[in-house]
C-alpha positions in Angstrom: 2.3 54.9 20.5 1.0 52.3 18.1 2.2 48.8 18.8 5.0 47.6 16.6 4.3 44.3 14.9 7.2 42.6 13.3 6.2 41.0 10.0 8.0 37.9 8.8 10.3 38.3 5.9 9.3 36.8 2.6 12.0 34.1 3.1 10.7 33.3 6.6 7.1 33.2 5.4 8.0 30.8 2.5 9.8 28.5 5.0 6.7 28.4 7.2 4.6 27.5 4.2 7.1 24.8 3.2 7.1 23.3 6.7 3.3 23.3 6.7 3.1 21.5 3.4 5.6 18.9 4.5 3.7 18.5 7.7 0.6 17.7 5.7 2.5 15.0 3.8 3.7 13.5 7.1 0.1 13.2 8.4 -1.0 11.3 5.2 2.2 9.2 5.3 1.6 8.2 8.9 -2.0 7.3 8.2 -0.9 5.2 5.2 1.9 3.5 7.2 -0.6 2.4 9.9 -3.0 1.3 7.3 -0.4 -0.8 5.5 0.7 -2.4 8.8 -2.9 -3.4 9.4 -3.2 -4.8 5.9 0.0 -6.8 6.6 -1.5 -8.2 9.7 -4.6 -9.4 7.7 -2.5 -10.9 4.9 -0.5 -13.0 7.5 -3.6 -14.0 9.3 -5.7 -15.0 6.3 -2.9 -17.1 4.9 -2.3 -18.8 8.2 -6.1 -19.5 8.6 -6.4 -21.0 5.1 -3.3 -23.2 5.5 -4.1 -24.4 9.0 -7.8 -25.0 8.1 -7.3 -26.8 4.8 -3.7 -28.0 5.0 -3.5 -27.2 1.2 -0.5 -25.3 -0.1 -2.4 -24.7 -3.3 -5.3 -23.0 -1.5 -2.8 -21.0 0.5 -0.9 -19.9 -2.6 -4.2 -18.8 -4.3 -4.5 -16.0 -1.7 -1.4 -14.4 -3.2 -2.8 -14.9 -6.7 -6.1 -13.3 -5.9 -4.3 -10.6 -4.0 -2.0 -9.6 -6.9 -3.8 -10.4 -10.2 -6.7 -7.8 -9.8 -4.2 -5.1 -8.9 -1.9 -5.9 -11.9 -4.9 -5.9 -14.2 -6.5 -2.7 -12.8 -3.3 -0.6 -12.3 -3.1 0.8 -15.9 -6.7 1.8 -15.8 -6.5 3.0 -12.2 -3.6 5.3 -13.1 -5.6 6.9 -16.0 -8.7 7.3 -13.7 -6.6 8.9 -10.9 -5.4 11.5 -13.4 -9.0 12.4 -14.0 -10.3 12.2 -10.5 -9.5 14.1 -7.3 -6.5 12.4 -5.6 -8.1 12.6 -2.2 -11.4 11.1 -3.5 -9.4 8.2 -5.1 -7.6 7.4 -1.8 -10.8 7.6 0.2 -12.5 5.3 -2.3 -9.6 2.8 -2.1 -9.4 2.7 1.7 -13.1 2.6 2.2 -13.6 -0.3 -0.2 -10.7 -2.3 1.3 -12.0 -1.6 4.8 -15.4 -3.0 3.9 -13.8 -6.2 2.5 -11.9 -6.7 5.8 -14.9 -6.0 7.9 -16.9 -8.5 5.9 -14.3 -11.3 6.4 -14.2 -10.5 10.1 -17.9 -10.8 10.5 -18.0 -14.1 8.6 -15.2 -15.5 10.7 -16.9 -14.3 13.9 -20.2 -16.0 13.0 -18.4 -19.2 12.0 -19.5 -19.0 8.3 -16.2 -18.1 6.7 -15.2 -20.3 3.8 -12.1 -20.2 1.7 -13.8 -18.8 -1.4 -15.1 -15.9 0.7 -11.5 -15.0 1.4 -10.6 -15.2 -2.3 -13.4 -12.8 -3.3 -12.6 -10.4 -0.4 -8.9 -10.4 -1.2 -9.6 -9.9 -4.9 -11.9 -6.9 -4.3 -9.5 -5.4 -1.8 -6.7 -5.7 -4.4 -8.8 -3.9 -6.9 -9.5 -1.1 -4.5 -5.8 -0.9 -3.5 -4.8 -0.4 -7.1 -6.2 3.1 -6.8 -4.4 4.0 -3.6 -0.8 3.8 -4.7 -1.1 5.9 -7.9 -3.1 8.5 -6.1 -0.7 8.7 -3.2 2.5 8.7 -5.3 1.1 11.3 -7.7 0.2 13.5 -4.7 3.7 13.5 -3.2 5.2 16.1 -5.7 2.2 18.3 -5.2 2.3 18.2 -1.4 6.1 18.3 -0.8 8.4 21.1 -1.9 11.1 20.1 -4.4 13.9 20.4 -1.8 12.1 17.9 0.4 11.1 15.5 -2.4 14.0 13.1 -1.9 13.3 13.0 1.9 9.6 12.2 1.2 10.5 9.4 -1.2 12.9 8.0 1.3 10.2 8.0 4.0 7.8 6.1 1.6 10.4 3.4 1.0 11.3 3.2 4.7 7.6 2.7 5.4 7.3 -0.2 3.0 10.3 -1.9 4.5 9.0 -1.2 8.1 5.7 -2.8 7.2 7.5 -5.9 5.9 9.3 -6.1 9.3 6.6 -5.2 11.7 3.5 -6.8 10.3 4.5 -10.5 10.4 6.1 -10.1 13.8 3.1 -8.3 15.3 0.7 -10.8 13.7 2.7 -13.8 15.1 2.6 -12.3 18.6 -1.0 -11.1 18.5 -2.8 -14.0 16.8 -2.9 -16.2 19.9 -4.1 -13.4 22.1 -6.8 -11.7 20.0 -7.6 -14.5 17.6 -7.9 -14.0 13.8 -11.1 -12.0 13.9 -9.5 -9.7 16.4 -6.6 -9.0 14.0 -9.1 -8.3 11.2 -10.8 -5.8 13.4 -7.4 -4.1 14.1 -6.9 -3.9 10.4 -10.3 -2.3 10.0 -9.4 0.3 12.7 -6.1 1.0 10.8 -8.1 1.8 7.7 -10.2 4.3 9.8 -7.0 5.9 10.9 -5.8 6.2 7.3 -9.1 7.7 6.2 -9.0 10.3 9.0 -5.5 11.3 8.0 -6.6 11.9 4.4 -9.6 13.8 5.5 -7.5 16.1 7.7 -5.2 17.3 4.9 -5.9 19.5 1.9 -4.6 18.0 -1.3 -3.3 20.5 -3.9 -4.9 20.4 -7.3 -2.6 19.4 -10.2 -2.0 21.9 -13.0 -3.9 21.3 -16.2 -2.1 20.7 -19.4 -1.4 24.2 -20.6 -0.2 23.1 -24.0 -3.4 21.4 -25.2 -6.1 22.4 -22.7 -8.9 21.3 -25.0 -7.4 18.0 -26.0 -9.2 15.0 -24.6 -7.7 11.6 -24.9 -9.7 8.4 -24.5 -9.4 6.5 -21.2 -8.0 3.4 -23.0 -5.3 5.5 -24.8 -4.2 7.0 -21.5 -4.1 3.5 -19.9 -1.9 2.2 -22.7 0.4 5.2 -22.8 2.7 3.7 -20.0 3.1 0.4 -21.8 3.8 2.1 -25.1 6.4 4.3 -23.4 8.2 1.3 -21.9 8.2 -0.9 -24.9 9.6 1.9 -27.1 12.7 1.9 -24.8 14.6 -1.4 -25.0 16.7 -0.7 -21.9 13.8 0.1 -19.7 11.7 -2.8 -21.1 14.6 -5.2 -20.3 14.9 -3.9 -16.8 11.1 -4.4 -16.3 11.4 -8.0 -17.6 14.3 -8.7 -15.2 12.4 -7.5 -12.2 9.3 -9.4 -13.3 11.3 -12.7 -13.4 12.9 -12.0 -10.0 9.6 -11.1 -8.4 8.0 -14.2 -9.9 10.7 -16.5 -8.6 10.9 -14.8 -5.2 7.4 -14.0 -4.3 5.4 -16.2 -6.8 7.2 -19.4 -6.0 9.8 -19.1 -3.2 7.7 -17.2 -0.6 4.7 -19.5 -1.0 6.9 -22.4 0.3 8.2 -20.5 3.3 5.1 -20.5 5.4 4.3 -24.3 5.1 8.0 -25.1 5.7 8.3 -23.1 8.9 4.9 -24.2 10.3 6.0 -27.8 9.8 8.9 -27.1 12.1 7.7 -24.4 14.5 4.7 -22.2 15.5 3.2 -18.9 14.4 5.5 -16.7 16.5 8.6 -18.2 14.8 6.9 -17.8 11.4 6.3 -14.1 12.2 9.9 -13.5 13.2 11.2 -15.4 10.1 9.1 -13.3 7.8 10.1 -10.2 9.7 13.8 -11.1 9.3 13.2 -11.1 5.5 11.7 -7.6 5.8 14.8 -6.5 7.7 17.0 -7.8 4.9 14.9 -5.6 2.5 15.5 -2.6 4.7 19.2 -3.3 5.1 19.6 -3.8 1.4 17.9 -0.5 0.6 20.1 1.4 3.1 23.2 -0.2 1.6 22.1 0.6 -1.9 21.5 4.2 -1.1 
């Protein structure tokens, strides 16, 4: 008698495929979470190193400037390029470039040759590379995650951002005395390797081409300006964007730059890490309350 093999029903097979796709997203999400924690450790360490070495609040604040300005400038163009490139390639390029910047700073610090301007250049280059990672990752989520799990995936991404804001400064404040600044930079480099491995392990689905105008080719500049045109043509959305811009400028552009010098004038690096981590906990609590 031939062996009887029970075949899964179409519904069961579809559920298995859905679970497999969501599992692929979890792998990439975990790799990006670890990579972001490492980047947070580096941001805390470099800011602390510049302030304690120079004693200048202006030079300390310039790290945030060079860390944000290139990303703001590159993001519109990065989004248009990501639409043309393979999403996995864009994420690999972003993480590899940022990892090289971190490793360069670690080697300069290890050899005793690190200068403040080295940090500015490295942070600016890393910011430019990072501008490709978020558009590529966020655009890949709807392709990797089934529609019924999309809200869950977006919640995981938001929880990861809040977790990084909590964990990174606390870990950095505790580790910096034990492993020294160059040790934390090497930890960050290792976190990039973990993120790269996660991306390489997962197959990224290809987006569907435009079936309405398959032969239409728009210029790169036109694609980059499309988002700005879309927002400015809608007054409500444009007003909301301006509101968040002002809030972020006052909170992160001015207020947050004063926190580190103020706390270091009263306490040490551990207390600074816990204070910044408490701010991240407030971000997480606010997000939970708002949802």
